[in-house]
C-alpha positions as CSV (number, residue, x, y, z in Angstrom):
1,K,106.9,86.5,-21.5
2,F,110.4,88.2,-20.8
3,P,111.0,89.4,-18.8
4,L,108.7,87.6,-16.1
5,E,109.3,84.3,-15.0
6,Y,105.6,84.4,-14.2
7,A,102.8,86.7,-13.3
8,V,100.0,85.4,-10.8
9,P,96.4,87.6,-10.7
10,V,95.0,87.5,-7.2
11,Q,91.6,89.6,-5.7
12,Q,91.4,90.2,-2.0
13,G,88.6,91.6,-0.3
14,D,86.8,88.3,1.1
15,S,86.9,86.3,4.3
16,Y,86.1,83.4,6.0
17,S,85.8,83.2,9.9
18,G,88.1,86.2,10.3
19,F,90.5,84.1,7.9
20,P,91.7,86.4,4.5
21,V,90.3,84.9,1.4
22,L,92.5,84.9,-1.8
23,A,91.5,84.2,-5.0
24,S,93.7,83.5,-8.4
25,N,93.7,80.9,-11.1
26,E,95.7,77.7,-11.6
27,D,99.1,79.6,-11.9
28,L,99.2,80.2,-8.0
29,W,99.8,76.4,-7.6
30,T,101.9,75.6,-10.8
31,K,104.2,78.8,-10.7
32,F,104.1,80.8,-7.0
33,I,106.4,79.0,-4.9
34,P,105.9,79.6,-0.6
35,Y,108.8,78.5,-0.3
36,Q,112.7,79.8,-0.1
37,E,114.2,76.7,-0.9
38,P,114.5,75.7,-4.4
39,G,112.2,73.1,-6.1
40,R,109.8,72.9,-3.2
41,T,106.3,73.6,-4.2
42,W,102.9,73.8,-2.8
43,A,101.8,70.2,-1.2
44,L,98.3,69.0,-0.2
45,K,97.4,67.1,3.0
46,E,94.5,66.0,1.5
47,G,91.7,66.6,-1.4
48,A,92.8,68.6,-4.6
49,F,93.6,72.2,-5.8
50,Y,91.0,74.1,-7.0
51,T,90.4,73.8,-10.7
52,R,87.3,75.8,-10.8
53,G,85.1,78.7,-9.4
54,F,83.3,78.3,-6.0
55,E,86.1,75.8,-4.9
56,V,88.3,76.6,-2.2
57,V,91.6,75.1,-0.8
58,L,91.8,75.8,3.2
59,G,95.7,76.7,4.4
60,A,96.6,74.5,7.7
61,D,95.9,76.8,10.2
62,V,92.3,77.9,8.8
63,A,91.7,73.9,8.6
64,D,93.4,73.1,12.5
65,Q,90.9,76.4,13.8
66,T,87.6,75.7,12.1
67,D,87.7,72.2,12.0
68,L,86.8,72.2,8.3
69,T,87.0,68.9,6.0
70,V,87.3,68.1,2.6
71,G,83.3,68.1,0.8
72,E,82.2,70.8,3.6
73,Y,80.9,74.1,1.9
74,I,80.9,77.8,3.4
75,Y,80.0,80.6,2.7
76,L,82.2,83.9,2.3
77,T,82.2,87.0,4.1
78,H,82.7,90.2,2.4
79,G,85.5,92.6,3.6
80,I,87.6,90.8,6.9
81,G,84.3,88.7,9.0
82,R,83.7,88.0,12.4
83,S,86.3,84.8,13.5
84,D,83.6,83.6,16.1
85,V,80.9,83.3,13.5
86,D,80.9,79.6,11.6
87,R,79.7,80.5,8.1
88,R,79.0,76.9,6.8
89,A,76.4,76.3,4.1
90,P,73.7,73.4,4.7
91,K,75.3,70.5,2.5
92,D,72.2,69.2,0.6
93,S,71.3,72.8,-0.7
94,A,75.0,73.7,-1.3
95,T,75.5,70.5,-3.1
96,D,72.7,71.5,-5.3
97,A,74.7,75.2,-6.1
98,H,77.5,73.5,-6.6
99,D,76.6,71.0,-8.9
100,E,75.5,73.5,-11.5
101,H,79.2,74.3,-12.1
102,D,80.1,70.5,-13.5
103,G,80.9,69.8,-16.8
104,H,82.4,73.5,-17.5
105,D,85.2,73.5,-19.7
106,G,88.7,74.3,-17.7
107,H,89.0,78.4,-16.7
108,D,91.8,80.2,-18.4
109,E,93.1,83.1,-16.5
110,H,90.1,84.9,-18.3
111,G,87.4,83.5,-16.4
112,D,85.8,82.6,-19.8
113,H,82.8,79.6,-19.2
114,D,80.1,78.6,-20.7
115,D,76.2,79.5,-20.1
116,H,74.9,78.4,-16.7
117,D,71.3,78.7,-17.2
118,D,70.5,76.3,-14.6
119,H,72.4,78.2,-11.7
120,D,70.1,78.5,-8.8
121,H,70.9,81.1,-6.1
122,H,67.4,81.0,-4.4
123,A,65.2,83.9,-4.8
124,H,66.0,86.1,-1.8
125,D,68.8,88.6,-2.0
126,G,71.0,85.7,-0.2
127,H,72.6,88.5,1.8
128,D,73.0,88.4,6.2
129,H,73.5,91.1,7.9
130,A,73.3,89.7,11.0
131,H,76.2,90.6,12.4
132,D,77.5,94.0,12.7
133,G,76.9,95.1,9.0
134,E,78.8,91.7,7.3
135,H,77.9,91.0,4.3
136,V,78.1,87.2,4.0
137,H,77.9,85.6,0.5
138,Q,74.8,83.1,1.3
139,E,74.0,83.2,-2.7
140,F,77.3,80.7,-3.2
141,P,78.6,78.1,-1.5
142,C,81.9,77.2,-1.7
143,A,82.9,73.5,-2.1
144,V,86.4,72.6,0.7
145,V,87.9,70.7,-2.2
146,G,91.2,70.2,-0.8
147,I,93.6,71.4,2.3
148,L,97.3,72.8,2.2
149,E,100.3,71.2,4.3
150,R,101.8,73.0,6.6
151,T,104.3,75.9,4.9
152,G,105.3,78.1,8.0
153,G,104.0,81.1,6.3
154,P,101.1,83.2,6.2
155,Q,99.7,80.9,3.7
156,D,98.7,78.9,6.8
157,R,96.3,81.4,7.7
158,V,94.9,82.0,4.4
159,V,91.2,80.5,2.1
160,F,92.3,80.5,-1.5
161,T,89.8,80.4,-4.1
162,H,89.5,80.3,-7.7
163,L,89.3,84.2,-9.3
164,D,85.6,83.5,-11.1
165,T,84.6,83.2,-7.8
166,S,85.6,86.6,-6.4
167,W,84.7,87.8,-9.2
168,V,80.9,86.4,-9.7
169,L,80.6,87.3,-6.4
170,H,81.4,91.0,-6.5
171,A,79.5,91.2,-10.0
172,H,76.2,89.7,-8.5
173,D,76.4,92.1,-5.5
174,R,76.9,95.5,-8.0
175,R,73.9,93.9,-10.2
176,H,71.9,93.5,-6.9
177,Q,72.4,96.4,-5.6
178,A,71.5,98.3,-9.2
179,D,68.8,96.3,-9.8
180,P,67.0,94.6,-6.8
181,S,65.5,91.9,-9.2
182,I,68.3,90.2,-10.4
183,T,68.3,87.2,-8.3
184,R,71.4,85.3,-10.1
185,T,75.0,86.2,-11.3
186,T,76.8,83.1,-13.4
187,I,80.1,83.4,-14.8
188,A,78.8,83.4,-18.5
189,D,77.5,87.2,-17.2
190,L,80.6,88.7,-16.3
191,T,82.0,91.2,-18.5
192,D,85.5,92.7,-19.1
193,N,84.8,94.9,-16.1
194,D,83.8,92.3,-13.9
195,R,87.4,90.9,-14.1
196,L,88.9,93.0,-12.0
197,I,92.6,92.1,-9.8
198,T,94.1,93.6,-6.4
199,G,97.2,92.4,-7.0
200,I,99.5,90.6,-9.2
201,Y,102.6,88.2,-8.1
202,L,105.6,88.3,-10.3
203,R,109.1,87.1,-10.7
204,V,111.7,88.4,-12.8
205,I,113.9,86.2,-14.4
206,G,117.7,86.2,-13.2
207,R,120.4,83.9,-12.8
208,Q,119.8,80.2,-11.3
209,G,119.7,79.8,-7.7
210,S,119.5,83.6,-7.2
211,V,117.0,85.6,-5.4
212,L,117.6,88.8,-6.8
213,S,117.7,89.8,-10.5
214,A,119.6,92.7,-12.6
215,G,116.3,93.3,-14.6
216,M,114.1,94.2,-11.3
217,Q,114.4,97.5,-11.1
218,Q,114.0,98.0,-14.8
219,V,110.7,96.3,-14.9
220,F,109.6,98.0,-11.4
221,D,110.5,101.5,-12.8
222,M,108.4,100.5,-16.4
223,L,105.5,99.3,-13.6
224,R,105.6,103.1,-12.1
225,R,104.9,104.6,-15.2
226,D,101.1,103.2,-14.8
227,A,99.7,105.9,-12.2
228,T,96.7,103.0,-11.6
229,I,99.7,100.8,-10.0
230,T,101.5,100.3,-6.9
231,V,104.6,98.4,-6.6
232,A,105.6,96.5,-3.5
233,E,108.5,95.0,-2.7
234,P,108.4,93.3,0.1
235,G,112.5,93.5,0.8
236,N,112.4,97.5,0.3
237,Q,109.5,98.1,2.1
238,I,111.4,96.1,5.5
239,A,114.4,98.1,5.1
240,T,112.2,101.5,5.1
241,L,110.8,100.7,8.4
242,F,114.0,99.5,10.2
243,R,115.1,102.7,8.7
244,I,111.5,104.4,10.5
245,V,112.5,102.1,13.6
246,S,116.1,103.0,13.7
247,N,115.9,106.1,16.4
248,V,113.7,103.8,18.4
249,D,116.0,101.1,18.2
250,D,118.5,103.2,19.5
251,V,116.4,104.0,22.4
252,F,116.2,100.7,23.3
253,I,120.4,100.1,22.9
254,G,121.0,102.7,25.5
255,M,118.3,101.8,27.9
256,A,120.2,98.7,28.0
257,A,123.6,100.0,28.3
258,V,121.9,102.5,31.3
259,V,120.8,99.1,32.6
260,L,123.6,97.1,32.5
261,I,125.8,100.0,34.1
262,S,123.2,100.3,36.9
263,S,123.6,96.6,37.4
264,A,127.5,97.2,37.9
265,V,126.8,99.6,40.3
266,D,124.4,96.9,42.3
267,I,127.0,94.4,42.4
268,M,129.2,97.1,44.0
269,L,126.9,98.0,46.6
270,A,126.0,95.0,47.1
271,L,129.5,93.2,47.8
272,Y,130.6,96.5,49.6
273,N,127.8,96.0,52.2
274,S,128.7,92.1,52.6
275,M,132.7,93.4,53.5
276,A,131.2,94.0,57.1
277,G,129.8,91.1,57.7
278,R,132.9,88.9,56.1
279,R,135.3,90.8,58.1
280,K,135.9,87.3,60.2
281,Q,135.9,85.1,57.3
282,I,138.7,87.3,55.7
283,A,140.4,87.7,58.9
284,I,140.7,83.8,59.3
285,L,142.0,83.4,55.5
286,R,144.7,85.9,56.5
287,V,145.5,84.2,59.6
288,L,145.9,81.0,57.3
289,G,148.4,82.8,55.3
290,T,146.4,84.1,52.4
291,S,147.9,87.0,51.0
292,K,146.2,90.4,50.6
293,S,146.0,90.5,47.1
294,R,144.6,86.8,46.7
295,I,141.8,88.3,49.1
296,F,141.1,90.7,46.2
297,G,141.5,88.6,43.7
298,L,138.8,86.6,45.4
299,V,136.4,89.7,45.7
300,V,137.2,90.7,41.9
301,T,136.6,87.2,40.6
302,E,133.2,86.4,42.9
303,S,132.1,90.2,41.0
304,A,132.7,89.1,37.6
305,L,131.3,85.6,38.4
306,I,128.2,87.5,39.1
307,G,128.0,89.1,36.2
308,F,129.1,86.3,34.0
309,L,125.8,84.2,35.6
310,G,123.9,87.4,34.4
311,A,125.1,87.7,31.3
312,V,124.2,84.4,30.3
313,T,121.1,83.9,32.2
314,G,119.9,87.1,30.0
315,V,120.8,85.7,26.8
316,V,118.6,82.0,27.8
317,I,115.9,84.7,28.9
318,G,116.7,86.4,25.6
319,I,116.4,82.6,23.4
320,A,113.4,82.1,25.0
321,G,111.5,84.7,24.5
322,G,112.2,85.4,21.0
323,Y,110.5,81.8,20.3
324,V,107.8,82.3,22.5
325,V,107.1,85.6,20.7
326,A,108.0,83.9,17.2
327,L,105.4,81.1,17.8
328,L,102.6,83.8,19.0
329,M,103.4,85.4,16.2
330,K,103.1,82.7,13.6
331,S,99.9,81.1,15.2
332,R,98.1,84.4,15.3
333,L,99.4,86.3,12.2
334,G,100.8,83.7,10.2
335,L,104.1,86.0,10.4
336,V,107.4,83.9,10.6
337,I,110.4,85.1,12.4
338,A,113.5,83.3,13.0
339,P,114.7,84.7,16.2
340,T,118.4,84.4,16.2
341,L,121.3,86.4,17.9
342,D,124.9,86.9,16.1
343,P,127.1,85.0,18.1
344,A,129.9,87.3,17.6
345,T,127.9,90.4,19.3
346,T,126.9,87.7,22.5
347,L,130.1,87.0,23.0
348,I,131.1,90.5,23.2
349,L,128.5,91.9,25.3
350,V,129.1,88.6,27.8
351,I,132.7,89.9,28.0
352,I,131.8,93.2,28.5
353,T,129.2,92.4,31.1
354,V,131.8,90.8,32.9
355,L,134.4,93.5,32.5
356,L,132.2,95.7,34.2
357,A,131.0,93.0,36.7
358,A,135.0,92.7,37.9
359,L,135.8,96.6,37.8
360,A,132.4,97.0,39.8
361,G,134.0,94.5,42.8
362,V,137.2,96.6,42.7
363,V,136.0,99.0,45.6
364,P,134.6,95.8,47.5
365,A,138.0,94.6,47.0
366,V,140.1,97.4,48.3
367,A,137.9,97.1,51.4
368,A,138.5,93.3,52.2
369,Y,142.4,93.9,50.8
370,R,142.3,96.7,53.7
371,T,140.6,94.8,56.4
372,A,143.2,94.2,59.5
373,V,143.9,91.4,61.1
């Protein structure tokens, strides 16, 4: 309701093969937009969005790296599980377990459901702690019902499931820990204390096409009055991060300036030392009628050309390196970074580099100017 355009509840805490699991309701697909472009929404590569508990939708990277397909079943792991362990559920047993959810009414945000008396979660506790103390929810196989189109964002590395899935998994763990004789927990067993969330994705109503809303700060201030709520503003957090690392940024700029000056000195020394071996060439040019000022200009031009080539090479390497790092960040972390160089700043740096190189060529140019014929 006003002033919120939407508020999508989410819960985190589980994973599959090292990929995080994000539990939410159907509002995630209909209201939350993972793109900056207006009007662009979630798109499926195959399958469908989840509509109930124990169904999962895979991000593009998850599907590519695990080779999972629609119709397969998986076990979720509490916490961040090992990425080298495949937790697929056997098709026959998984189908039986998943069929227990057929015929239920649609889920509302609070997860109310009819009773599930026929739910079979095995007589044993179903917990797998075989790898470094990991807790695998083997009592609850989840069906892969959809695979998302690539978004180019962190969503590509996420396993999405319904809130009911996460609520039942963790409610069962608490009940089984308190009473080992409890071998199954159903959606109907959930209480208000079980229906917990770890966060809310919300958007404040704003003007058409506007990224920020005038009422955003007011809403955040209202939320911060509740000590149990932590408000995260991604834009402000990034700005804070840049303020923290600004001093480090200045250090790198200083180092770049020192390298630039030392390169100019290297050019000067290289050209100056080469003058001794080029005396004959200079003498021949003088005999052919080349003036001293022309020779001076040739040496300075050579030095400036070396600086220009070095600057262009540096820009090309910087752009290529930025794209390589961006691809690595995207493939490994799902973090999308657009490497860009400000054209005006880049041009200024190239000009400064050429001027420094030309200045460095003055000393060897003077030596060439004074060469006797």
